[in-house]
N, C-alpha and C positions, 0 to 999 in steps of 0.2 A: 426802903421797906416794901414799897409797891412792886419794885422790880424783882425783888427776891421772891415775893409771893407769886408773881406771874411765871417766873422761871420754874418754881416748884410745881406749879399747875401744869406747865408744859411737859415736865418730866413725868408727872404722875398720870397724865391723860392716856398715853399709850398703854401703861400698865393696867389702868382701869378698863380700857377697851379690851385688853387681852384677858383680864380676869372674867369679863362678862362673855367673851367669845366662846363658842362651842366648836367651831370649825375654822381651819386656817389652810391657806394654800399660797404657793408662790408661782406666779405665771412665768412665761418664757422671758418676759421683759424685766423680771426681777421684782415685780410689785407683789406685795403681800395683801391678801384679802381675808377678812374675818367675818363671821356671822353666826347667829344662833342656829341657822340652817346653812346648808352648803351654798355659798354665794354663786350666782350665775357665772361670774368670772372664773370660778374654779372648775366648771364643767370640762371634763377631759384632762384635768390635771390631777396630780397626786394631792390628796387632801389629808390633813391631820386633824384628829378629833382631840380636843383639849378638855381637861377637867377644870374645876373652878380655880385651881392653883396655876393654871396655864401649862400644866404638864401634858405631854402627848400620851394618850391612852389607847389610841388606835390610829392606824394609817390605812387610808383607802386608796388603792392603786387601780384606776380604771383599766389601764392596759393589762395589768396583771390579772384582774378579775375577768376581763374579756378573754384573755388567753386561757384562763382556767375553765371558763364556760365552754370555749371551743374545744378544749381537750376532753372535757366531760362529754360533750355532744359527740365527738369523734369516737370516744370509747363506747358510748351507748350504741352508736350506729354499728360499730364493729361487733359488739356483743350480739346485736340483733341479727346481723348477717351470719355470724357463727351459729346462732340458734336456728336460723332458717336452714343453713347448710346441714346441721345435725338432723333436723326433722326430715329434710329431703333424703339424706343418706339412709335414715331409718325406713322411710317409705320405700326406697329402692330395694333395700335389703328384704323387706317383707314381700315385695312383688317378686323378687328373684326366688325366694324360697317357695312362693306360691306357684311359680311357673315350672320349676324343676324339682324332681324328687330324688335325683341322683346325678352324679357326674356323667353317667352314660346318657342321660336325657339331654344334657348340654351338647355332648358330642353328636348325638343323633339330630338335634335341632340344627347344629352347624352344617351337618352333611346335607340336610334338606334345603337350607338356605343357599348353600353353594350350588346345589343341583338346580334350584330355581334360577339362580344367577346365570349359570352356564346356559340354560335354556333361553334366557332373555338375550344373552350375548349372541347365541346362534341365530335367534330371530333377526337381530340387527344385521348380523353378517349376511344372512339370506337376502335382506332388503338391499344391502349394499351391492351384492352380486347381481341382483336383478336390475338395479339402476345402472351398473356398469355395462351390462349386456344391452340395455336400452341405449346407452350412450354410444356403444359400438355401432348399433344400428343407425343412429342419427349421423354418426361420422361417415358411414357408407353412403347414406342418403345425401349428405352435404357434398361428398366427392362427386356425385352425379351432376351437381350444378356448377362445377368448376369449368372454366373455359380453357382453351389451349395454352393460355399464358399463366394458368394456375390461379387466376382470380376467382373467388367464390361469391356467388350472388344467390344464396338459397332463399326460398320464400320466407316471408315474415313469420308465418306460423311455425315453420321449422326452427327458426332462430329463437322464437319465444319458448318452444318446447325444450330446446337445448338449455337455455338459460334457467328455466324452471327446474330441469333435471339436475343441473349443477348445484343449485341451491339445496335441493332435497338431498343430494349426495353428501354435501358438506355437513348438513345437519346430522345425518346418520353416522358419518365418520366421527364427528365430535361426540355423539352419543356413545359410540363404541369405545372410544378412548376413555370416556368417563366411567363406563361400566367395567372396563378392565381394571381400573384403579379401585373399584369397589370391592374387589376380592380381598385386598389388604384390610379394608375397613371392616368387612364381615368377620375375618379371622381375628382382628384386634378386638372387636366387640365380644366375640365368644370367648376369647382368651381372658378378657377382663371378667366376664361373667363367671367363668370357671374358677378363676383365682378367688373372687369374692365368695363364691359358693363354698369353696374349700375352707376359707377363713371362718365363715359363719358356722359350718357344720362340724369342723374339727377342733374349734377352740374349746378350752376347758370350760365347763359349766359350773 
């Protein structure tokens, strides 16, 4: 009789614990944990919420919830970026319409920009020509110091001047190469402005 009573108690105990439990989880090692609040051992694991009959009424998935939060955060960040891009485009459109009153204005502005650019290129070319003329003078002066065997021993000041000139010449030549590439950038900018201007002023209202 006593053995029967103890066996019945052992069988009923888990059921009683289950009936009283609110949360349940199974850890990686296969152990189950119950509690009226989420047990510490369940942190990071999928948790099931049980009703008084021991039936699952809700499942809590930390990984799924974290992924959902990350997706919502990413969507919010993207929406914020798109909103900022829309505001910036609107600002640029207003600035464009405030700058030009016609397509002819854009063409005239392009012509002025290209003219200013050509003038800047010519200034650099003039500096390069002047530096090359100075270098030719230095070369003649260096020839003066060559001996009969062709060895050159010019004064230190002349060597310093030549080296300084070569540095200046390299800088100006690099500047010239950069400025020549700017022509395409200028035309591309005005092409884009003109295209946007046409879209803004000719679209149906």
